[in-house]
DRENDO-1510 file (C-alpha; in Angstrom, 1 decimal, always signed):
<recs>
REC; n; res; u; v; w
REC; 1; MET; -4.8; +11.4; +36.5 .
REC; 2; TYR; -1.6; +9.9; +35.1 .
REC; 3; THR; +2.0; +9.3; +36.0 .
REC; 4; ARG; +4.7; +11.3; +34.4 .
REC; 5; PRO; +7.2; +9.0; +32.6 .
REC; 6; ALA; +10.9; +9.7; +32.2 .
REC; 7; VAL; +12.4; +10.3; +28.7 .
REC; 8; GLU; +16.1; +10.5; +28.4 .
REC; 9; ASP; +16.4; +10.3; +32.2 .
REC; 10; LYS; +14.2; +13.4; +32.6 .
REC; 11; VAL; +10.7; +13.3; +34.0 .
REC; 12; LEU; +8.2; +14.8; +31.6 .
REC; 13; GLU; +6.7; +18.2; +32.6 .
REC; 14; PHE; +3.3; +19.0; +31.1 .
REC; 15; GLY; +1.5; +22.2; +30.2 .
REC; 16; VAL; -1.7; +23.4; +28.5 .
REC; 17; SER; -1.2; +23.6; +24.7 .
REC; 18; GLY; -4.3; +25.7; +24.1 .
REC; 19; LYS; -5.4; +23.2; +21.5 .
REC; 20; LEU; -8.4; +21.0; +21.4 .
REC; 21; LEU; -9.2; +17.6; +19.8 .
REC; 22; TRP; -12.9; +16.8; +19.6 .
REC; 23; ASN; -13.6; +19.5; +22.2 .
REC; 24; ALA; -11.1; +18.1; +24.7 .
REC; 25; LEU; -7.9; +19.6; +26.0 .
REC; 26; LEU; -4.6; +18.6; +24.6 .
REC; 27; MET; -1.5; +18.8; +26.9 .
REC; 28; TYR; +2.1; +19.1; +25.7 .
REC; 29; ASP; +5.3; +18.0; +27.4 .
REC; 30; ARG; +8.1; +20.5; +27.6 .
REC; 31; GLN; +10.8; +17.9; +26.9 .
REC; 32; THR; +9.7; +16.8; +23.4 .
REC; 33; ASP; +6.7; +19.1; +22.6 .
REC; 34; SER; +4.6; +16.0; +21.9 .
REC; 35; LEU; +0.8; +16.6; +22.2 .
REC; 36; TRP; -1.2; +14.4; +24.6 .
REC; 37; SER; -4.9; +13.7; +25.0 .
REC; 38; HIS; -6.1; +14.3; +28.5 .
REC; 39; ILE; -9.0; +11.9; +27.8 .
REC; 40; THR; -6.9; +8.9; +26.7 .
REC; 41; GLY; -3.5; +9.7; +28.1 .
REC; 42; GLU; -2.0; +9.0; +24.6 .
REC; 43; ALA; +0.5; +11.1; +22.7 .
REC; 44; ILE; -1.2; +12.0; +19.4 .
REC; 45; SER; +1.7; +13.8; +17.7 .
REC; 46; GLY; +5.4; +14.6; +18.2 .
REC; 47; ARG; +8.4; +12.4; +19.1 .
REC; 48; LEU; +6.4; +10.3; +21.6 .
REC; 49; LYS; +3.4; +9.7; +19.3 .
REC; 50; GLY; +1.7; +6.4; +20.2 .
REC; 51; GLU; +3.1; +6.4; +23.8 .
REC; 52; SER; +0.6; +6.2; +26.6 .
REC; 53; LEU; +0.7; +7.5; +30.2 .
REC; 54; LYS; -0.1; +5.2; +33.0 .
REC; 55; VAL; -3.5; +5.9; +34.6 .
REC; 56; ILE; -3.7; +6.5; +38.3 .
REC; 57; PRO; -7.2; +5.9; +39.8 .
REC; 58; SER; -8.7; +9.2; +41.2 .
REC; 59; VAL; -12.0; +10.4; +42.5 .
REC; 60; HIS; -13.9; +13.5; +41.3 .
REC; 61; THR; -15.5; +14.6; +44.5 .
REC; 62; ALA; -16.7; +17.5; +46.7 .
REC; 63; TRP; -14.2; +19.0; +49.1 .
REC; 64; LYS; -16.6; +18.3; +52.0 .
REC; 65; GLU; -16.7; +14.6; +51.3 .
REC; 66; TRP; -12.9; +14.4; +50.7 .
REC; 67; ARG; -12.1; +16.2; +53.9 .
REC; 68; LYS; -14.2; +13.7; +55.9 .
REC; 69; ALA; -12.3; +10.8; +54.4 .
REC; 70; TYR; -8.8; +12.3; +54.4 .
REC; 71; PRO; -8.8; +15.0; +57.2 .
REC; 72; HIS; -5.0; +15.6; +56.9 .
REC; 73; THR; -5.0; +16.3; +53.1 .
REC; 74; LEU; -2.6; +19.0; +51.8 .
REC; 75; VAL; -4.4; +21.5; +49.6 .
REC; 76; LEU; -3.0; +23.2; +46.5 .
REC; 77; SER; -2.8; +26.9; +47.1 .
REC; 78; LYS; -4.8; +29.2; +44.7 .
REC; 79; GLY; -2.2; +31.9; +45.3 .
REC; 80; SER; -3.6; +35.4; +45.3 .
REC; 81; ARG; -6.7; +34.4; +43.2 .
REC; 82; ARG; -10.0; +33.8; +45.0 .
REC; 83; TYR; -13.0; +32.3; +43.3 .
REC; 84; SER; -16.5; +33.2; +44.5 .
REC; 85; SER; -18.2; +31.4; +41.6 .
REC; 86; ASP; -17.5; +28.9; +38.8 .
REC; 87; PRO; -16.8; +30.9; +35.6 .
REC; 88; TYR; -18.1; +27.9; +33.6 .
REC; 89; GLU; -21.4; +27.5; +35.4 .
REC; 90; ASP; -23.4; +29.0; +32.5 .
REC; 91; TYR; -21.8; +26.5; +30.1 .
REC; 92; TYR; -22.6; +23.5; +32.4 .
REC; 93; ASN; -26.2; +24.5; +32.7 .
REC; 94; ASP; -26.9; +25.4; +29.1 .
REC; 95; PRO; -27.8; +22.2; +27.2 .
REC; 96; ALA; -27.5; +24.0; +23.8 .
REC; 97; ARG; -23.8; +24.8; +24.3 .
REC; 98; ILE; -21.9; +21.7; +23.2 .
REC; 99; GLY; -18.2; +22.4; +23.0 .
REC; 100; ILE; -16.5; +24.6; +20.4 .
REC; 101; SER; -16.3; +22.3; +17.4 .
REC; 102; PRO; -19.2; +20.1; +16.1 .
REC; 103; GLN; -19.6; +16.6; +17.6 .
REC; 104; LYS; -17.5; +14.0; +15.8 .
REC; 105; ARG; -20.4; +11.5; +16.2 .
REC; 106; SER; -24.0; +12.4; +16.9 .
REC; 107; ASP; -26.6; +10.1; +18.5 .
REC; 108; GLY; -29.9; +10.2; +20.3 .
REC; 109; ASN; -29.0; +7.7; +23.0 .
REC; 110; LEU; -28.4; +10.3; +25.8 .
REC; 111; PRO; -28.6; +14.1; +26.0 .
REC; 112; PRO; -25.2; +15.4; +24.8 .
REC; 113; LYS; -24.7; +17.3; +28.2 .
REC; 114; GLU; -25.6; +14.2; +30.3 .
REC; 115; TYR; -22.9; +13.5; +32.8 .
REC; 116; VAL; -21.6; +9.9; +32.7 .
REC; 117; VAL; -19.2; +7.8; +34.7 .
REC; 118; GLY; -17.0; +6.4; +31.9 .
REC; 119; ILE; -14.9; +3.2; +32.4 .
REC; 120; LYS; -12.6; +1.7; +29.9 .
REC; 121; LEU; -10.8; -1.6; +30.6 .
REC; 122; ASP; -8.8; -3.3; +27.9 .
REC; 123; THR; -10.9; -2.9; +24.7 .
REC; 124; GLU; -14.2; -2.5; +26.4 .
REC; 125; ALA; -15.9; +0.8; +27.5 .
REC; 126; ARG; -19.0; +1.5; +29.4 .
REC; 127; ALA; -20.9; +4.7; +30.4 .
REC; 128; PHE; -23.1; +5.0; +33.5 .
REC; 129; PRO; -25.4; +8.0; +33.1 .
REC; 130; PHE; -25.8; +10.2; +36.2 .
REC; 131; SER; -29.6; +10.1; +35.6 .
REC; 132; TYR; -29.5; +6.3; +36.2 .
REC; 133; LEU; -27.1; +6.5; +39.1 .
REC; 134; GLU; -29.4; +8.9; +40.9 .
REC; 135; GLU; -31.9; +6.1; +41.1 .
REC; 136; HIS; -29.4; +3.3; +41.5 .
REC; 137; PRO; -26.5; +4.6; +43.6 .
REC; 138; VAL; -24.7; +1.2; +43.9 .
REC; 139; ILE; -24.2; -0.9; +40.8 .
REC; 140; ASN; -22.5; -4.4; +40.8 .
REC; 141; ASP; -21.3; -5.0; +37.2 .
REC; 142; GLU; -18.9; -7.0; +35.1 .
REC; 143; LEU; -16.6; -5.4; +32.4 .
REC; 144; ALA; -13.7; -7.0; +30.5 .
REC; 145; GLY; -13.7; -10.0; +32.9 .
REC; 146; ARG; -13.5; -7.8; +36.0 .
REC; 147; SER; -16.1; -7.6; +38.7 .
REC; 148; LEU; -16.8; -3.9; +39.5 .
REC; 149; VAL; -18.9; -1.8; +41.9 .
REC; 150; ILE; -19.8; +1.7; +41.0 .
REC; 151; VAL; -20.9; +3.9; +44.0 .
REC; 152; PHE; -22.7; +7.2; +43.5 .
REC; 153; SER; -23.5; +10.0; +46.0 .
REC; 154; ARG; -26.8; +11.7; +45.1 .
REC; 155; GLU; -25.9; +14.5; +47.5 .
REC; 156; GLY; -22.4; +15.3; +46.2 .
REC; 157; LYS; -22.9; +14.1; +42.6 .
REC; 158; ILE; -19.7; +12.1; +43.0 .
REC; 159; ALA; -18.7; +8.5; +42.0 .
REC; 160; ALA; -16.1; +5.9; +43.0 .
REC; 161; THR; -15.4; +2.6; +41.3 .
REC; 162; PHE; -13.7; -0.5; +42.7 .
REC; 163; ASP; -12.9; -4.1; +41.9 .
REC; 164; ARG; -15.3; -6.4; +43.9 .
REC; 165; GLN; -12.7; -9.2; +44.2 .
REC; 166; VAL; -11.4; -9.6; +47.7 .
REC; 167; GLU; -9.1; -12.5; +48.6 .
REC; 168; GLY; -10.4; -14.5; +45.6 .
REC; 169; HIS; -14.1; -13.9; +46.5 .
REC; 170; THR; -16.5; -11.7; +44.5 .
REC; 171; LEU; -18.5; -9.5; +46.8 .
REC; 172; THR; -22.0; -8.0; +46.2 .
REC; 173; PHE; -22.6; -4.5; +47.5 .
REC; 174; LYS; -25.6; -2.4; +48.6 .
REC; 175; ARG; -25.9; +1.1; +49.9 .
REC; 176; ASP; -25.7; +1.6; +53.7 .
REC; 177; GLU; -27.6; +4.7; +54.6 .
REC; 178; SER; -25.5; +6.8; +56.9 .
REC; 179; PRO; -26.2; +10.4; +57.8 .
REC; 180; ASP; -22.6; +11.5; +57.9 .
REC; 181; GLN; -20.6; +9.6; +55.2 .
REC; 182; LEU; -21.1; +7.4; +52.2 .
REC; 183; PHE; -20.8; +3.7; +53.1 .
REC; 184; ILE; -21.6; +0.4; +51.3 .
REC; 185; LYS; -22.1; -3.1; +52.8 .
REC; 186; ASP; -21.3; -6.4; +51.2 .
REC; 187; GLU; -24.1; -9.0; +51.3 .
REC; 188; GLU; -21.7; -12.0; +51.8 .
REC; 189; THR; -20.1; -10.9; +55.2 .
REC; 190; GLY; -22.0; -7.8; +56.2 .
REC; 191; THR; -18.8; -5.8; +56.4 .
REC; 192; LEU; -19.1; -2.0; +56.2 .
REC; 193; TRP; -16.9; -0.2; +53.6 .
REC; 194; HIS; -16.2; +3.4; +53.1 .
REC; 195; ALA; -17.4; +4.2; +49.6 .
REC; 196; LEU; -14.8; +6.9; +48.9 .
REC; 197; THR; -11.7; +5.1; +50.2 .
REC; 198; GLY; -12.8; +1.5; +49.6 .
REC; 199; GLU; -11.6; +0.6; +53.1 .
REC; 200; ALA; -13.5; -1.9; +55.3 .
REC; 201; VAL; -14.2; -0.1; +58.5 .
REC; 202; LYS; -16.4; -2.6; +60.4 .
REC; 203; GLY; -17.1; -6.3; +60.2 .
REC; 204; ASN; -15.3; -9.5; +59.3 .
REC; 205; LEU; -13.2; -7.9; +56.6 .
REC; 206; GLN; -12.2; -4.8; +58.6 .
REC; 207; GLY; -8.9; -3.5; +57.4 .
REC; 208; LYS; -9.2; -4.9; +53.9 .
REC; 209; LYS; -9.3; -2.4; +51.0 .
REC; 210; LEU; -11.0; -2.6; +47.6 .
REC; 211; ARG; -8.8; -1.9; +44.6 .
REC; 212; LYS; -9.7; +1.3; +42.8 .
REC; 213; ILE; -10.7; +1.1; +39.1 .
REC; 214; PRO; -9.9; +4.2; +36.9 .
REC; 215; HIS; -12.9; +6.1; +35.7 .
REC; 216; MET; -13.7; +9.5; +34.3 .
REC; 217; VAL; -16.6; +11.8; +34.8 .
REC; 218; ALA; -17.5; +13.4; +31.4 .
REC; 219; PHE; -20.2; +14.8; +29.3 .
REC; 220; TRP; -21.7; +12.1; +27.1 .
REC; 221; PHE; -20.8; +14.0; +23.9 .
REC; 222; ALA; -17.2; +14.0; +24.9 .
REC; 223; TRP; -17.0; +10.4; +26.1 .
REC; 224; LYS; -18.7; +8.9; +23.0 .
REC; 225; ASP; -16.5; +10.8; +20.6 .
REC; 226; TYR; -13.4; +9.2; +22.1 .
REC; 227; PHE; -14.9; +5.8; +22.8 .
REC; 228; PRO; -17.4; +5.2; +19.9 .
REC; 229; GLU; -17.9; +1.5; +20.8 .
REC; 230; THR; -19.0; +2.2; +24.3 .
REC; 231; GLU; -22.0; +0.6; +26.0 .
REC; 232; ILE; -24.6; +2.5; +28.0 .
REC; 233; PHE; -25.6; +0.9; +31.3 .
REC; 234; PRO; -28.0; -0.7; +31.8 .
REC; 235; ARG; -29.1; -1.3; +28.2 .
REC; 236; LYS; -25.6; -2.7; +27.3 .
REC; 237; GLU; -26.1; -1.5; +23.7 .
REC; 238; LYS; -23.0; -0.6; +21.8 .
REC; 239; ILE; -23.1; +2.9; +20.3 .
REC; 240; HIS; -22.2; +3.5; +16.7 .
REC; 241; GLY; -22.7; +7.2; +16.3 .
REC; 242; GLN; -22.9; +8.8; +12.9 .
REC; 243; ARG; -20.5; +11.5; +11.6 .
</recs>
């Protein structure tokens, strides 16, 4: 998710260009017709080439989990259309179908259709495979000098990422097994935190809130094409895919 900057005192409005770059959607803005990558938020052609949109942290989650955390959410109307199934389900489940154009870089580090939680901070990028997160749903990590916690829900296949620094102290988190919602607990104070909102709900730090870190859920083949120097957690090996 990105903010929409103003150009010539007008806020940019975006649409779908119908074009792809390395199997990923390109947006266009109606004010300048510049093309923008939805992966990086950068304008790749047009008057605004080289400009970047500001990233807003967001969570890719199931409606059930979101509604529990934010019961008063406004929902975008689907209009007259009703969806009884996902039209892309066959594509998601077929490991042989990998985009429209060939991969820019090929590698054998992960299956191309493996989902990853991708994080890029400054010049460093790291990918956390879903297959690893299934077994390790709470990860305390460091990237680009930042202390992070990645939280994963096995049930909903969703992830959230936060900065572990609170009032100058670095917290260490573990999963708190709750039958209703996803919670984590820090080892330093025993405070209970909601893993989707990052808010402390019980304990010494009640009322405090973890700062969200932008991340993206993507197929491995898409993430590595845009971030070829990424590291795969937990091996921490940099990937140099071949064209």
